C-alpha positions as CSV (number, residue, x, y, z in Angstrom):
1,M,-1.0,-11.9,-6.6
2,V,-1.8,-9.3,-3.9
3,M,-1.9,-6.4,-6.5
4,R,-4.0,-8.2,-8.7
5,M,-6.9,-9.3,-6.3
6,G,-6.7,-6.3,-3.8
7,F,-5.2,-6.2,-0.1
8,K,-8.4,-7.5,1.4
9,A,-9.4,-10.3,-0.8
10,A,-5.4,-11.3,-0.4
11,I,-5.5,-11.4,3.4
12,V,-8.7,-13.6,3.1
13,V,-7.3,-16.1,0.5
14,L,-4.0,-16.2,2.6
15,T,-5.7,-16.4,5.7
16,A,-8.0,-19.3,4.5
17,L,-4.8,-21.3,3.3
18,V,-3.6,-21.1,6.8
19,L,-6.4,-22.6,8.5
20,T,-7.2,-26.2,8.3
21,G,-9.5,-28.7,9.6
22,C,-12.9,-26.8,9.2
23,S,-15.4,-26.9,6.3
24,R,-15.5,-24.6,3.6
25,K,-17.8,-22.0,5.1
26,S,-16.1,-22.0,8.2
27,L,-13.0,-21.3,6.4
28,E,-14.4,-18.4,4.5
29,E,-16.1,-17.1,7.5
30,R,-12.7,-17.1,9.8
31,A,-10.8,-15.8,7.1
32,R,-13.2,-12.7,6.4
33,E,-12.9,-12.1,10.3
34,Q,-9.3,-12.2,10.2
35,A,-9.1,-10.1,7.4
36,E,-11.2,-7.6,9.0
37,K,-9.1,-7.8,12.2
38,V,-5.8,-7.2,10.2
39,I,-7.5,-4.1,8.3
40,G,-8.9,-2.4,11.4
41,A,-5.4,-3.0,13.3
42,M,-3.7,-1.0,10.2
43,G,-6.6,1.5,9.9
44,V,-8.9,2.3,6.8
45,E,-6.8,4.8,5.3
46,Q,-3.5,2.6,5.2
47,A,-5.5,-0.3,4.1
48,R,-7.0,2.1,1.2
49,A,-3.5,3.1,0.3
50,L,-2.2,-0.3,0.0
51,D,-5.4,-1.1,-2.1
52,Q,-5.0,1.6,-4.8
53,K,-4.6,1.1,-8.4
54,V,-1.3,2.6,-9.3
55,S,1.0,1.2,-12.2
56,P,4.3,-0.6,-11.0
57,E,5.7,2.9,-13.3
58,A,4.4,4.8,-11.2
59,V,5.3,3.1,-8.1
60,T,9.2,3.3,-9.1
61,E,9.0,6.7,-10.1
62,A,7.5,7.6,-6.7
63,Q,9.9,5.4,-4.8
64,Q,13.1,7.1,-6.7
65,A,11.8,10.2,-6.1
66,L,10.9,9.5,-2.5
67,T,14.7,8.1,-2.1
68,Q,16.2,11.6,-3.4
69,V,14.3,13.0,-1.0
70,H,15.3,10.8,2.2
71,E,11.8,9.6,2.8
72,Y,11.9,6.2,1.3
73,M,14.8,3.4,2.3
74,G,13.2,0.7,0.7
75,E,14.2,-1.3,-2.4
76,V,13.0,0.5,-5.7
77,N,10.8,-2.2,-6.9
78,G,7.6,-0.7,-8.4
79,K,5.8,-2.7,-5.6
80,L,3.3,-0.3,-3.5
81,D,3.9,-1.9,0.0
82,A,3.4,-0.5,3.6
83,V,7.0,0.9,3.5
84,T,6.2,2.6,0.2
85,V,2.8,4.1,1.6
86,N,4.6,5.5,4.7
87,A,6.9,6.9,2.6
88,I,4.2,8.8,0.7
89,E,2.5,9.9,3.8
90,S,5.5,11.5,5.4
91,Y,6.4,13.0,2.0
92,Q,2.7,14.4,2.0
93,R,2.9,15.6,5.6
94,T,6.2,17.5,5.1
95,H,4.3,19.3,1.9
96,G,1.2,20.2,3.5
97,L,-0.3,17.3,2.0
98,K,-3.5,15.6,3.1
99,D,-1.3,12.3,4.5
100,D,-3.6,9.4,3.2
101,G,-0.7,7.7,1.5
102,L,-2.5,7.8,-2.1
103,L,-0.4,8.5,-5.0
104,N,-2.6,11.0,-6.4
105,E,-2.1,13.5,-9.0
106,K,-0.7,16.5,-6.6
107,T,1.8,13.9,-5.1
108,E,2.7,12.7,-8.2
109,S,3.4,16.1,-9.5
110,L,5.5,17.2,-6.4
111,L,7.5,13.7,-6.7
112,K,8.2,14.1,-10.4
113,D,9.2,17.8,-9.6
114,E,11.6,16.2,-7.0
115,L,13.1,13.8,-9.9
116,A,13.6,16.7,-12.2
117,K,15.7,18.6,-10.0
118,K,18.3,15.7,-10.1
């Protein structure tokens, strides 16, 4: 659900579901405020990285390569989550790339090279 609607929209929906006893408009306003607080706390770059459009296959491949180089210790499941984004950022820092957590062409190419080495 989160991958289809985007991270920010999912936060809004989930927050709205938690809040009760308010009018619909009030729920939406409060949910938006909560989503903005969450995104503000995690940082704009990480929120952007979590909201990027990447296929589950590409994420799986990245997780496999990141596992191979000991950057990722989570489950290889094709889901772009905070653990995966943090591993991508760490890998990017190690290789002199901008550490924005985005699975861009340069990062994917380096990760594919890592998988090919095995």
